[in-house]
C-alpha positions as a Markdown table, in Angstrom:
| # | Residue | x | y | z |
|---|---|---|---|---|
| 1 | Met | -24.6 | 12.5 | 22.5 |
| 2 | Arg | -22.4 | 9.4 | 22.4 |
| 3 | Gly | -19.5 | 9.4 | 20.0 |
| 4 | Gly | -20.6 | 12.6 | 18.2 |
| 5 | Pro | -17.4 | 14.7 | 18.1 |
| 6 | Ser | -15.0 | 11.8 | 18.1 |
| 7 | Ile | -16.4 | 10.4 | 14.8 |
| 8 | Lys | -16.2 | 13.7 | 13.0 |
| 9 | Gly | -13.1 | 14.0 | 10.8 |
| 10 | Gly | -12.5 | 10.3 | 10.7 |
| 11 | Cys | -12.2 | 10.3 | 6.9 |
| 12 | Ala | -9.8 | 13.2 | 7.0 |
| 13 | Gln | -7.6 | 11.2 | 9.4 |
| 14 | Ala | -7.7 | 8.0 | 7.3 |
| 15 | Phe | -9.9 | 6.2 | 9.7 |
| 16 | Gly | -12.7 | 4.1 | 8.3 |
| 17 | Arg | -15.3 | 1.9 | 9.9 |
| 18 | Ser | -14.9 | -1.8 | 9.2 |
| 19 | Arg | -15.8 | -5.0 | 11.1 |
| 20 | Gly | -13.1 | -4.6 | 13.7 |
| 21 | Gly | -13.9 | -0.9 | 14.4 |
| 22 | Phe | -12.0 | 2.1 | 13.2 |
| 23 | Thr | -9.1 | 1.0 | 11.0 |
| 24 | Ser | -6.9 | 2.3 | 8.3 |
| 25 | Lys | -5.0 | 0.8 | 5.4 |
| 26 | Val | -1.4 | 1.5 | 4.5 |
| 27 | His | -0.8 | 1.4 | 0.7 |
| 28 | Ala | 2.9 | 1.3 | -0.2 |
| 29 | Arg | 5.0 | 1.6 | -3.3 |
| 30 | Cys | 8.3 | -0.3 | -3.2 |
| 31 | Asp | 11.3 | -0.8 | -5.3 |
| 32 | Asn | 12.3 | -4.2 | -6.8 |
| 33 | Gln | 14.2 | -5.1 | -3.5 |
| 34 | Gly | 11.1 | -4.5 | -1.3 |
| 35 | Leu | 12.3 | -1.2 | 0.1 |
| 36 | Pro | 9.4 | 1.3 | 0.7 |
| 37 | Ile | 9.4 | 4.4 | -1.5 |
| 38 | Gly | 6.0 | 6.1 | -0.6 |
| 39 | Phe | 2.9 | 5.6 | 1.4 |
| 40 | Ile | -0.8 | 6.4 | 1.0 |
| 41 | Leu | -3.3 | 6.0 | 3.9 |
| 42 | Thr | -7.0 | 5.3 | 3.4 |
| 43 | Gly | -9.8 | 4.3 | 5.6 |
| 44 | Gly | -10.3 | 0.7 | 6.5 |
| 45 | Glu | -13.4 | 0.3 | 4.3 |
| 46 | Ala | -11.9 | 1.8 | 1.2 |
| 47 | Ser | -11.1 | -0.4 | -1.8 |
| 48 | Asp | -7.5 | -1.0 | -2.5 |
| 49 | Tyr | -7.4 | 0.3 | -6.1 |
| 50 | Thr | -8.7 | 3.7 | -5.0 |
| 51 | Ala | -5.2 | 4.6 | -3.7 |
| 52 | Ala | -3.4 | 3.0 | -6.7 |
| 53 | Asp | -3.6 | 6.1 | -8.9 |
| 54 | Asp | -2.1 | 8.2 | -6.1 |
| 55 | Leu | 0.7 | 5.7 | -5.6 |
| 56 | Met | 1.5 | 5.7 | -9.3 |
| 57 | Ala | 1.5 | 9.5 | -9.4 |
| 58 | Leu | 4.4 | 9.7 | -7.0 |
| 59 | Pro | 7.3 | 11.5 | -8.7 |
| 60 | Leu | 9.5 | 8.5 | -9.4 |
| 61 | Pro | 10.8 | 6.8 | -12.5 |
| 62 | Lys | 8.3 | 4.7 | -14.3 |
| 63 | Pro | 8.5 | 1.0 | -13.5 |
| 64 | Lys | 8.5 | -1.7 | -16.2 |
| 65 | Ala | 6.0 | -3.9 | -14.2 |
| 66 | Leu | 3.7 | -3.6 | -11.3 |
| 67 | Leu | 3.2 | -6.4 | -8.8 |
| 68 | Ala | 0.0 | -6.1 | -6.8 |
| 69 | Asp | -2.5 | -8.4 | -5.0 |
| 70 | Lys | -6.1 | -9.1 | -6.0 |
| 71 | Gly | -7.4 | -6.0 | -4.3 |
| 72 | Tyr | -5.9 | -3.9 | -7.2 |
| 73 | Asp | -7.6 | -6.0 | -9.9 |
| 74 | Gly | -9.8 | -3.6 | -11.8 |
| 75 | Asp | -10.3 | -3.1 | -15.6 |
| 76 | Arg | -9.8 | 0.7 | -15.5 |
| 77 | Phe | -6.6 | 0.4 | -13.4 |
| 78 | Arg | -5.2 | -2.4 | -15.7 |
| 79 | Glu | -5.9 | -0.3 | -18.8 |
| 80 | Asn | -4.3 | 2.8 | -17.2 |
| 81 | Leu | -1.1 | 0.8 | -16.5 |
| 82 | Leu | -1.0 | -0.6 | -20.0 |
| 83 | Met | -1.4 | 2.9 | -21.5 |
| 84 | Arg | 1.5 | 4.1 | -19.4 |
| 85 | Gly | 3.7 | 1.2 | -20.7 |
| 86 | Ile | 3.6 | -0.7 | -17.3 |
| 87 | Leu | 3.0 | -4.4 | -17.3 |
| 88 | Pro | 0.3 | -5.3 | -14.7 |
| 89 | Ile | 1.2 | -8.5 | -12.8 |
| 90 | Ile | -2.0 | -8.8 | -10.8 |
| 91 | Pro | -3.8 | -12.1 | -10.2 |
| 92 | Pro | -7.5 | -12.0 | -11.1 |
| 93 | Arg | -10.3 | -11.8 | -8.6 |
| 94 | Ser | -12.3 | -14.9 | -8.1 |
| 95 | Asn | -15.5 | -13.4 | -9.5 |
| 96 | Arg | -14.0 | -12.3 | -12.8 |
| 97 | Lys | -15.8 | -13.7 | -15.9 |
| 98 | Ala | -12.7 | -13.6 | -18.2 |
| 99 | Pro | -9.7 | -13.9 | -15.9 |
| 100 | Glu | -6.3 | -12.7 | -17.1 |
| 101 | His | -3.6 | -14.8 | -15.7 |
| 102 | Pro | -0.3 | -13.0 | -14.8 |
| 103 | Asp | 3.2 | -14.3 | -15.1 |
| 104 | Tyr | 3.2 | -16.2 | -11.8 |
| 105 | Arg | 7.0 | -16.7 | -11.9 |
| 106 | Arg | 7.3 | -12.9 | -11.6 |
| 107 | Tyr | 4.4 | -12.6 | -9.1 |
| 108 | Lys | 6.4 | -14.7 | -6.6 |
| 109 | Asp | 8.6 | -11.7 | -6.1 |
| 110 | Arg | 5.7 | -10.0 | -4.4 |
| 111 | Asn | 6.7 | -11.7 | -1.1 |
| 112 | Arg | 9.3 | -8.9 | -0.7 |
| 113 | Val | 6.5 | -6.5 | -0.3 |
| 114 | Glu | 4.8 | -8.6 | 2.3 |
| 115 | Arg | 8.0 | -9.0 | 4.2 |
| 116 | Met | 8.5 | -5.2 | 4.0 |
| 117 | Phe | 5.1 | -4.8 | 5.7 |
| 118 | Gly | 6.1 | -7.4 | 8.3 |
| 119 | Lys | 9.3 | -5.4 | 9.1 |
| 120 | Leu | 7.4 | -2.2 | 9.3 |
| 121 | Lys | 4.8 | -3.7 | 11.7 |
| 122 | Gln | 7.6 | -4.8 | 14.0 |
| 123 | Gln | 7.4 | -1.2 | 15.2 |
| 124 | Arg | 4.6 | -1.4 | 17.7 |
| 125 | Arg | 3.4 | 2.1 | 17.1 |
| 126 | Ile | 2.8 | 1.3 | 13.4 |
| 127 | Ala | 1.2 | -2.1 | 14.0 |
| 128 | Thr | -1.4 | -0.7 | 16.4 |
| 129 | Arg | -1.7 | 2.9 | 15.1 |
| 130 | Tyr | -1.6 | 4.8 | 18.3 |
| 131 | Asp | -1.6 | 8.1 | 16.5 |
| 132 | Lys | -4.8 | 9.9 | 15.7 |
| 133 | Thr | -3.6 | 12.2 | 13.0 |
| 134 | Val | -2.5 | 11.2 | 9.5 |
| 135 | Leu | 0.6 | 13.5 | 9.8 |
| 136 | Ser | 2.0 | 11.8 | 12.9 |
| 137 | Phe | 1.2 | 8.3 | 11.7 |
| 138 | Glu | 2.8 | 9.0 | 8.2 |
| 139 | Ser | 5.8 | 10.5 | 10.0 |
| 140 | Phe | 6.4 | 7.3 | 12.0 |
| 141 | Leu | 5.9 | 5.3 | 8.8 |
| 142 | Asn | 8.6 | 7.3 | 7.2 |
| 143 | Leu | 10.9 | 6.8 | 10.2 |
| 144 | Ala | 10.4 | 3.1 | 10.1 |
| 145 | Ala | 11.0 | 3.1 | 6.3 |
| 146 | Ser | 14.2 | 5.0 | 6.7 |
| 147 | Arg | 15.4 | 2.4 | 9.2 |
| 148 | Leu | 14.9 | -0.3 | 6.5 |
| 149 | Trp | 16.7 | 1.9 | 3.9 |
| 150 | Leu | 19.7 | 2.4 | 6.3 |
| 151 | Lys | 20.2 | -1.3 | 6.6 |
| 152 | Ser | 20.8 | -1.6 | 2.9 |
| 153 | Phe | 23.5 | 1.1 | 3.1 |
| 154 | Val | 25.5 | -0.5 | 5.9 |
| 155 | Asn | 28.7 | -2.3 | 4.7 |
| 156 | Thr | 28.3 | -1.5 | 1.0 |
| 157 | Thr | 31.9 | -0.5 | 0.5 |
């Protein structure tokens, strides 16, 4: 029986099958400076906006606006943000019939989030996901995030 027991529990460990094999996605919520606040892990084949509600449910102050990429563009998610009083700054997907164009001047600040992911992935253990369990991988994500936060506290006097 090839691969039987090793495949079981993949969903529970945030592994998903995609073109490249077993992968996982890291969804992050950041502050306005690009420092990570919280993480959600999903399988590699999962859509981006499935984790968006969990990210917004983190016990943090309500943001004025949310910058996200095209993967989070969904009517239900946009309506949910507007009902909470949060301005969605999300570019439309290419297959939208009636695209809503965001404030692209504000969307340029999203590069801080991409740079945050680049800094996190400088840690080899995070870039390649050596850890099998969600708990150990999230623990190392939090350690790497704390290193980013510590840099912002050095020489602040």
